[in-house]
C-alpha positions as CSV (number, residue, x, y, z in Angstrom):
1,M,227.2,222.9,210.4
2,A,227.3,226.6,210.9
3,G,226.9,228.5,207.7
4,T,225.5,225.6,205.7
5,T,222.0,224.4,205.1
6,R,220.7,220.9,205.1
7,K,218.1,219.8,202.5
8,G,214.8,219.2,204.3
9,Y,215.9,220.9,207.6
10,T,212.8,222.8,208.7
11,I,212.2,225.6,211.1
12,E,210.7,223.0,213.4
13,D,213.9,221.0,213.3
14,F,215.9,224.2,214.1
15,A,213.6,225.0,217.1
16,R,213.9,221.5,218.4
17,D,217.7,221.5,218.0
18,H,218.0,224.8,219.8
19,N,215.5,224.1,222.6
20,I,213.2,226.9,221.4
21,T,209.7,226.5,223.0
22,P,206.5,227.3,221.1
23,E,206.1,230.3,223.5
24,E,209.5,231.6,222.7
25,N,208.9,231.2,219.0
26,A,205.5,233.1,219.3
27,Q,207.3,235.9,221.2
28,A,209.9,236.2,218.5
29,V,207.3,236.3,215.7
30,A,205.4,239.0,217.6
31,R,208.6,241.1,218.0
32,L,209.4,240.7,214.3
33,R,205.9,241.8,213.3
34,R,206.2,244.8,215.6
35,D,209.6,245.7,214.1
36,I,208.2,245.5,210.6
37,R,205.3,247.8,211.5
38,L,207.8,250.3,213.0
39,Y,209.9,250.2,209.8
40,E,206.8,250.8,207.7
41,L,205.9,253.8,209.9
42,R,209.3,255.3,209.4
43,E,209.4,254.6,205.7
44,A,205.9,256.2,205.2
45,R,207.2,259.4,206.8
46,K,210.4,259.3,204.7
47,E,208.5,258.6,201.5
48,N,206.4,261.7,202.3
49,G,209.6,263.7,202.5
50,L,209.1,264.6,206.1
51,T,211.6,264.8,209.0
52,Q,210.4,263.8,212.5
53,A,210.3,267.5,213.4
54,Q,208.1,268.3,210.4
55,L,205.7,265.5,211.1
56,A,205.6,266.5,214.8
57,E,204.6,270.0,213.8
58,R,201.8,268.7,211.7
59,M,200.6,266.5,214.5
60,G,200.9,269.2,217.2
61,V,203.4,267.3,219.3
62,N,207.1,267.5,219.8
63,Q,209.8,265.6,217.8
64,K,210.5,263.3,220.8
65,R,206.9,262.0,220.6
66,V,207.3,261.1,216.9
67,S,210.6,259.4,217.7
68,A,208.9,257.4,220.5
69,I,206.1,256.3,218.2
70,E,208.6,255.2,215.5
71,N,210.9,253.4,217.9
72,N,208.5,251.9,220.4
73,G,205.8,251.1,217.9
74,G,203.3,253.3,219.6
75,T,202.9,250.3,221.9
76,H,201.9,252.7,224.6
77,A,200.7,255.4,222.2
78,M,197.0,256.4,222.4
79,V,194.9,255.7,219.4
80,D,194.4,259.4,218.9
81,T,198.2,260.0,218.7
82,L,198.5,257.2,216.1
83,R,195.6,258.7,214.2
84,K,197.3,262.1,214.1
85,Y,200.5,260.5,212.9
86,M,198.7,258.9,210.0
87,E,196.6,262.0,209.2
88,A,199.8,264.1,209.2
89,L,201.0,261.8,206.4
90,G,197.8,262.3,204.5
91,G,196.4,258.9,205.4
92,R,194.0,257.5,208.0
93,L,194.2,255.1,210.8
94,D,192.0,252.0,210.7
95,V,191.6,250.1,214.0
96,I,190.4,246.6,213.5
97,G,189.7,244.0,216.1
98,T,189.8,240.3,215.4
99,L,187.4,237.9,217.1
100,P,188.3,234.4,218.1
101,D,186.4,233.0,215.0
102,G,188.6,235.2,212.7
103,R,185.9,237.8,211.9
104,Q,187.3,241.3,211.9
105,V,185.5,244.3,213.4
106,K,186.4,247.9,212.4
107,L,186.7,249.9,215.6
108,G,187.7,253.3,214.3
């Protein structure tokens, strides 16, 4: 049934039919969320009319560092570097932790 949809066919049905484990699904969701965040970072820079080089100059880093942040999500970036990125765009970085009960704590 490639290319067609079945009424009532759920994502759970798809996962079962394709032997996708809950762990694999969670990993895919995490990757998608990361990719969305990366897209939003790049779009914020572009909406501010800045090239990577211009943003890097404002941050006091090289263009390669900006590229790494935008392409690797800052996964390994220090909070200070991400803060500089946001401040160079005229914004601010809010770091929020979420506790097991769902409460959120602003960390920085």
